[in-house]
C-alpha positions as a Python dict, from the first residue, in 0.01 Angstrom:
ca = {
    (1, 'X'): (0, 0, 0),
    (2, 'X'): (-263, 67, 264),
    (3, 'X'): (-161, 119, 627),
    (4, 'X'): (-259, -168, 860),
    (5, 'X'): (-585, -123, 1043),
    (6, 'X'): (-580, -86, 1427),
    (7, 'X'): (-724, -437, 1456),
    (8, 'X'): (-443, -585, 1246),
    (9, 'X'): (-182, -395, 1449),
    (10, 'X'): (-324, -544, 1771),
    (11, 'X'): (-309, -897, 1625),
    (12, 'X'): (51, -851, 1507),
    (13, 'X'): (163, -713, 1847),
    (14, 'X'): (-1, -1002, 2033),
    (15, 'X'): (171, -1257, 1807),
    (16, 'X'): (504, -1087, 1866),
    (17, 'X'): (463, -1098, 2244),
    (18, 'X'): (364, -1465, 2239),
    (19, 'X'): (667, -1558, 2029),
    (20, 'X'): (917, -1383, 2259),
    (21, 'X'): (1045, -1619, 2532),
    (22, 'X'): (995, -1494, 2883),
    (23, 'X'): (1306, -1417, 3089),
    (24, 'X'): (1373, -1699, 3334),
    (25, 'X'): (1285, -1623, 3694),
    (26, 'X'): (1592, -1591, 3917),
    (27, 'X'): (1665, -1907, 4114),
    (28, 'X'): (1700, -1847, 4484),
    (29, 'X'): (1938, -2073, 4672),
    (30, 'X'): (1762, -2328, 4889),
    (31, 'X'): (1783, -2227, 5253),
    (32, 'X'): (1948, -2465, 5496),
    (33, 'X'): (1678, -2672, 5666),
    (34, 'X'): (1614, -2574, 6024),
    (35, 'X'): (1562, -2854, 6271),
    (36, 'X'): (1382, -2831, 6607),
    (37, 'X'): (1715, -2869, 6787),
    (38, 'X'): (1906, -2588, 6613),
    (39, 'X'): (1873, -2347, 6908),
    (40, 'X'): (1972, -2629, 7145),
    (41, 'X'): (2293, -2692, 6947),
    (42, 'X'): (2376, -2323, 6915),
    (43, 'X'): (2342, -2287, 7290),
    (44, 'X'): (2593, -2567, 7347),
    (45, 'X'): (2828, -2430, 7082),
    (46, 'X'): (2829, -2066, 7186),
    (47, 'X'): (2721, -2025, 7549),
    (48, 'X'): (2959, -2039, 7845),
    (49, 'X'): (2944, -2393, 7988),
    (50, 'X'): (2821, -2286, 8331),
    (51, 'X'): (2522, -2109, 8174),
    (52, 'X'): (2374, -2434, 8042),
    (53, 'X'): (2147, -2561, 8316),
    (54, 'X'): (2063, -2869, 8110),
    (55, 'X'): (2419, -2969, 8013),
    (56, 'X'): (2743, -3052, 8190),
    (57, 'X'): (3066, -3035, 7993),
    (58, 'X'): (3266, -3357, 8011),
    (59, 'X'): (3640, -3406, 7954),
    (60, 'X'): (3741, -3530, 7611),
    (61, 'X'): (3996, -3803, 7545),
    (62, 'X'): (4311, -3674, 7376),
    (63, 'X'): (4295, -3669, 6998),
    (64, 'X'): (4605, -3766, 6803),
    (65, 'X'): (4758, -3528, 6553),
    (66, 'X'): (4628, -3758, 6280),
    (67, 'X'): (4272, -3748, 6413),
    (68, 'X'): (4287, -3368, 6457),
    (69, 'X'): (4400, -3334, 6098),
    (70, 'X'): (4096, -3531, 5977),
    (71, 'X'): (3828, -3362, 6190),
    (72, 'X'): (3764, -3090, 5926),
    (73, 'X'): (3722, -3366, 5667),
    (74, 'X'): (3473, -3541, 5895),
    (75, 'X'): (3283, -3213, 5934),
    (76, 'X'): (3262, -3158, 5557),
    (77, 'X'): (3186, -3522, 5477),
    (78, 'X'): (2906, -3545, 5734),
    (79, 'X'): (2743, -3222, 5618),
    (80, 'X'): (2753, -3354, 5261),
    (81, 'X'): (2630, -3694, 5388),
    (82, 'X'): (2912, -3874, 5207),
    (83, 'X'): (3164, -4044, 5437),
    (84, 'X'): (3318, -4273, 5177),
    (85, 'X'): (3667, -4120, 5187),
    (86, 'X'): (3692, -4186, 5562),
    (87, 'X'): (3566, -4544, 5569),
    (88, 'X'): (3729, -4882, 5512),
    (89, 'X'): (3461, -5108, 5358),
    (90, 'X'): (3708, -5391, 5289),
    (91, 'X'): (3750, -5436, 5667),
    (92, 'X'): (3376, -5437, 5748),
    (93, 'X'): (3274, -5690, 6010),
    (94, 'X'): (2946, -5829, 6153),
    (95, 'X'): (2838, -5667, 6479),
    (96, 'X'): (2752, -5919, 6751),
    (97, 'X'): (2404, -6064, 6762),
    (98, 'X'): (2255, -6257, 7049),
    (99, 'X'): (2084, -6564, 6907),
    (100, 'X'): (1954, -6687, 7240),
    (101, 'X'): (1731, -6379, 7262),
    (102, 'X'): (1699, -6307, 6887),
    (103, 'X'): (1853, -5965, 6947),
    (104, 'X'): (2021, -5761, 6671),
    (105, 'X'): (2162, -5438, 6810),
    (106, 'X'): (2243, -5265, 6481),
    (107, 'X'): (1976, -5110, 6260),
    (108, 'X'): (2009, -5376, 5989),
    (109, 'X'): (2193, -5703, 5938),
    (110, 'X'): (2473, -5564, 5718),
    (111, 'X'): (2832, -5562, 5848),
    (112, 'X'): (2946, -5240, 6015),
    (113, 'X'): (3227, -5037, 5856),
    (114, 'X'): (3529, -4901, 6045),
    (115, 'X'): (3703, -4573, 5977),
    (116, 'X'): (4028, -4599, 5788),
    (117, 'X'): (4330, -4638, 6014),
    (118, 'X'): (4497, -4357, 5819),
    (119, 'X'): (4234, -4108, 5940),
    (120, 'X'): (4306, -4163, 6310),
    (121, 'X'): (3930, -4148, 6371),
    (122, 'X'): (3887, -4518, 6450),
    (123, 'X'): (4115, -4488, 6751),
    (124, 'X'): (3968, -4152, 6851),
    (125, 'X'): (3603, -4259, 6860),
    (126, 'X'): (3690, -4586, 7031),
    (127, 'X'): (3862, -4380, 7301),
    (128, 'X'): (3558, -4152, 7318),
    (129, 'X'): (3324, -4443, 7393),
    (130, 'X'): (3571, -4577, 7651),
    (131, 'X'): (3597, -4233, 7817),
    (132, 'X'): (3226, -4194, 7887),
    (133, 'X'): (3190, -4438, 8183),
    (134, 'X'): (3466, -4279, 8395),
    (135, 'X'): (3355, -3928, 8293),
    (136, 'X'): (3004, -4005, 8423),
    (137, 'X'): (3135, -4179, 8737),
    (138, 'X'): (3009, -4507, 8590),
    (139, 'X'): (2647, -4391, 8589),
    (140, 'X'): (2679, -4497, 8225),
    (141, 'X'): (2849, -4826, 8138),
    (142, 'X'): (2942, -4994, 7812),
    (143, 'X'): (2712, -5290, 7755),
    (144, 'X'): (2447, -5411, 7516),
    (145, 'X'): (2179, -5298, 7760),
    (146, 'X'): (2333, -4960, 7842),
    (147, 'X'): (2566, -4774, 7600),
    (148, 'X'): (2669, -4937, 7273),
    (149, 'X'): (2587, -4684, 7000),
    (150, 'X'): (2573, -4321, 6893),
    (151, 'X'): (2392, -4145, 6608),
    (152, 'X'): (2593, -3923, 6372),
    (153, 'X'): (2398, -3618, 6253),
    (154, 'X'): (2460, -3310, 6039),
    (155, 'X'): (2315, -2967, 6120),
    (156, 'X'): (2371, -2725, 5829),
    (157, 'X'): (2188, -2445, 6010),
    (158, 'X'): (2430, -2467, 6305),
    (159, 'X'): (2728, -2547, 6079),
    (160, 'X'): (2801, -2839, 6308),
    (161, 'X'): (2801, -3216, 6311),
    (162, 'X'): (2770, -3436, 6613),
    (163, 'X'): (2694, -3761, 6786),
    (164, 'X'): (2407, -3839, 7021),
    (165, 'X'): (2505, -4124, 7254),
    (166, 'X'): (2203, -4307, 7396),
    (167, 'X'): (2269, -4500, 7714),
    (168, 'X'): (2019, -4697, 7926),
    (169, 'X'): (1889, -4833, 7595),
    (170, 'X'): (1723, -5145, 7737),
    (171, 'X'): (1616, -5111, 8102),
    (172, 'X'): (1477, -5419, 8274),
    (173, 'X'): (1105, -5466, 8235),
    (174, 'X'): (925, -5403, 8564),
    (175, 'X'): (549, -5389, 8616),
    (176, 'X'): (606, -5113, 8873),
    (177, 'X'): (917, -4919, 8767),
    (178, 'X'): (931, -4966, 8388),
    (179, 'X'): (629, -5143, 8238),
    (180, 'X'): (746, -5119, 7876),
    (181, 'X'): (826, -5407, 7642),
    (182, 'X'): (1122, -5307, 7422),
    (183, 'X'): (1157, -5633, 7235),
    (184, 'X'): (1411, -5915, 7228),
    (185, 'X'): (1713, -5698, 7315),
    (186, 'X'): (1556, -5612, 7650),
    (187, 'X'): (1551, -5975, 7764),
    (188, 'X'): (1796, -6050, 8048),
    (189, 'X'): (1875, -5679, 8091),
    (190, 'X'): (2096, -5588, 8384),
    (191, 'X'): (1998, -5217, 8376),
    (192, 'X'): (1741, -5140, 8644),
    (193, 'X'): (1527, -4835, 8571),
    (194, 'X'): (1637, -4536, 8778),
    (195, 'X'): (1473, -4203, 8699),
    (196, 'X'): (1766, -3993, 8822),
    (197, 'X'): (2001, -4183, 8589),
    (198, 'X'): (1755, -4214, 8301),
    (199, 'X'): (1711, -3838, 8273),
    (200, 'X'): (2086, -3819, 8203),
    (201, 'X'): (2103, -4097, 7947),
    (202, 'X'): (2199, -3869, 7655),
    (203, 'X'): (2548, -3744, 7574),
    (204, 'X'): (2623, -3509, 7284),
    (205, 'X'): (2960, -3474, 7108),
    (206, 'X'): (2989, -3170, 6880),
    (207, 'X'): (3229, -3065, 6604),
    (208, 'X'): (3191, -2712, 6467),
    (209, 'X'): (3315, -2551, 6147),
    (210, 'X'): (3646, -2454, 6307),
    (211, 'X'): (3717, -2812, 6417),
    (212, 'X'): (3646, -2733, 6783),
    (213, 'X'): (3505, -3030, 6972),
    (214, 'X'): (3307, -3060, 7294),
    (215, 'X'): (3126, -3328, 7493),
    (216, 'X'): (2808, -3267, 7691),
    (217, 'X'): (2609, -3471, 7943),
    (218, 'X'): (2245, -3368, 7904),
    (219, 'X'): (1995, -3347, 8189),
    (220, 'X'): (1663, -3394, 8011),
    (221, 'X'): (1460, -3291, 8317),
    (222, 'X'): (1632, -2951, 8347),
    (223, 'X'): (1508, -2646, 8158),
    (224, 'X'): (1686, -2345, 8014),
    (225, 'X'): (1380, -2119, 8019),
    (226, 'X'): (1391, -2079, 7640),
    (227, 'X'): (1112, -2257, 7456),
    (228, 'X'): (1319, -2309, 7140),
    (229, 'X'): (1595, -2481, 7341),
    (230, 'X'): (1372, -2680, 7576),
    (231, 'X'): (1160, -2816, 7289),
    (232, 'X'): (1396, -3112, 7240),
    (233, 'X'): (1430, -3197, 7611),
    (234, 'X'): (1182, -3483, 7624),
    (235, 'X'): (1025, -3616, 7940),
    (236, 'X'): (992, -3934, 8146),
    (237, 'X'): (1009, -4224, 8129),
    (238, 'X'): (1237, -4246, 7823),
    (239, 'X'): (1401, -3900, 7826),
    (240, 'X'): (1525, -3951, 7470),
    (241, 'X'): (1710, -3677, 7284),
    (242, 'X'): (1614, -3759, 6925),
    (243, 'X'): (1895, -3732, 6673),
    (244, 'X'): (1662, -3634, 6390),
    (245, 'X'): (1554, -3328, 6592),
    (246, 'X'): (1914, -3207, 6570),
    (247, 'X'): (1990, -3265, 6201),
    (248, 'X'): (2012, -3507, 5912),
    (249, 'X'): (2092, -3853, 6051),
    (250, 'X'): (2389, -3986, 5854),
    (251, 'X'): (2505, -4302, 6033),
    (252, 'X'): (2516, -4498, 6358),
    (253, 'X'): (2841, -4573, 6537),
    (254, 'X'): (2824, -4912, 6708),
    (255, 'X'): (3073, -5024, 6972),
    (256, 'X'): (3118, -5294, 7232),
    (257, 'X'): (3447, -5368, 7402),
    (258, 'X'): (3612, -5664, 7240),
    (259, 'X'): (3434, -5623, 6907),
    (260, 'X'): (3561, -5291, 6777),
    (261, 'X'): (3394, -4980, 6640),
    (262, 'X'): (3190, -4982, 6320),
    (263, 'X'): (2948, -4762, 6132),
    (264, 'X'): (2602, -4836, 5993),
    (265, 'X'): (2522, -4590, 5714),
    (266, 'X'): (2176, -4449, 5649),
}
């Protein structure tokens, strides 16, 4: 039998290469998303309190043994954006609306969901809301125009979860002091715009991977001198610390005295 010609050898080799499956490319793990507020959170988590020119550490209400036991679960569940094991949907209730002004305070019209009593977290976060007015010398008050909600977020890059409490939510409309129409929930507001108070309208509660908790009163007009930290310190007139700058927004906690605490999931 004759030996194959060079041309035939080339054709056979090419066919062999085409029929051999290529080795799959290695799959790299997806990096944790980095949010604009990561450096801000890391500064709060790791710097000595007196070094933070933009934040004052506030006292925390005592946490029961039961609540302490469930804080690691809250950390894990928030990072995974699945809070179902900590919630009690069968006791959901409608958050108050104000028909005379067509105001709905929660993000949608669904009932809000409490934490399970067995977790101890319902009592803990109720106490946390109640602790903020005295801790701020009543600069912040609990009302539907001032403080009634917080945003729960997850920051994988900081290995932390937290709450951003927004107070001074609906200041009174004023052609001189605050010429901004914020909709039906602003009507009949009792919160007069005050720049010195407005710049301190944000409070941050943090829970790290070792179940350590802290509470911070943020001065949005102060600066740390670090561009990556100061990037989330927004300016007048609203001075809002945006929760989605800090991490994945998972839920809102809604609370008014006399109505109880409930959660609106995203």
